[in-house]
C-alpha positions as a Python dict, from the first residue, in 0.01 Angstrom:
ca = {
    (1, 'X'): (0, 0, 0),
    (2, 'X'): (-256, -304, 61),
    (3, 'X'): (-129, -591, -149),
    (4, 'X'): (-363, -704, -438),
    (5, 'X'): (-351, -1034, -261),
    (6, 'X'): (-453, -934, 46),
    (7, 'X'): (-737, -838, -118),
    (8, 'X'): (-824, -1062, -369),
    (9, 'X'): (-786, -1372, -72),
    (10, 'X'): (-1041, -1155, 175),
    (11, 'X'): (-1295, -1143, -123),
    (12, 'X'): (-1252, -1498, -192),
    (13, 'X'): (-1324, -1607, 129),
    (14, 'X'): (-1655, -1401, 173),
    (15, 'X'): (-1752, -1596, -170),
    (16, 'X'): (-1797, -1250, -356),
    (17, 'X'): (-1641, -1282, -762),
    (18, 'X'): (-1323, -1108, -796),
    (19, 'X'): (-1280, -827, -1039),
    (20, 'X'): (-985, -720, -1175),
    (21, 'X'): (-1087, -394, -1261),
    (22, 'X'): (-1219, -345, -899),
    (23, 'X'): (-908, -396, -711),
    (24, 'X'): (-776, -44, -758),
    (25, 'X'): (-1094, 123, -620),
    (26, 'X'): (-1107, -155, -349),
    (27, 'X'): (-699, -70, -232),
    (28, 'X'): (-819, 333, -273),
    (29, 'X'): (-1087, 288, -56),
    (30, 'X'): (-913, 43, 262),
    (31, 'X'): (-612, 414, 174),
    (32, 'X'): (-871, 636, 290),
    (33, 'X'): (-1041, 429, 548),
    (34, 'X'): (-705, 422, 689),
    (35, 'X'): (-581, 768, 662),
    (36, 'X'): (-956, 843, 838),
    (37, 'X'): (-913, 572, 1119),
    (38, 'X'): (-573, 763, 1130),
    (39, 'X'): (-703, 1099, 1260),
    (40, 'X'): (-945, 929, 1498),
    (41, 'X'): (-608, 750, 1675),
    (42, 'X'): (-440, 1133, 1705),
    (43, 'X'): (-773, 1303, 1755),
    (44, 'X'): (-946, 1066, 1951),
    (45, 'X'): (-1223, 1277, 2070),
    (46, 'X'): (-1266, 1460, 1729),
    (47, 'X'): (-1669, 1342, 1704),
    (48, 'X'): (-1747, 1544, 2011),
    (49, 'X'): (-1661, 1829, 1961),
    (50, 'X'): (-1953, 2024, 1812),
    (51, 'X'): (-1889, 2220, 1478),
    (52, 'X'): (-1924, 2603, 1527),
    (53, 'X'): (-2244, 2693, 1299),
    (54, 'X'): (-2214, 3067, 1159),
    (55, 'X'): (-2641, 3185, 1116),
    (56, 'X'): (-2603, 3517, 1049),
    (57, 'X'): (-2604, 3633, 681),
    (58, 'X'): (-2379, 3921, 728),
    (59, 'X'): (-2161, 3735, 868),
    (60, 'X'): (-2075, 3461, 595),
    (61, 'X'): (-2076, 3709, 302),
}
């Protein structure tokens, strides 16, 4: 988990106001970003894959 002091310091250095109620949301956002980054390390060419699209309506039903 990302430390609250780390987030506060990062906001302070950038000249942004620090609101205590925003800290959990920022932690959640950073955690989500780290999880997405981990997936890209495991599958580095994931964004190069073309998704399969089904356009036949009978197949979808």
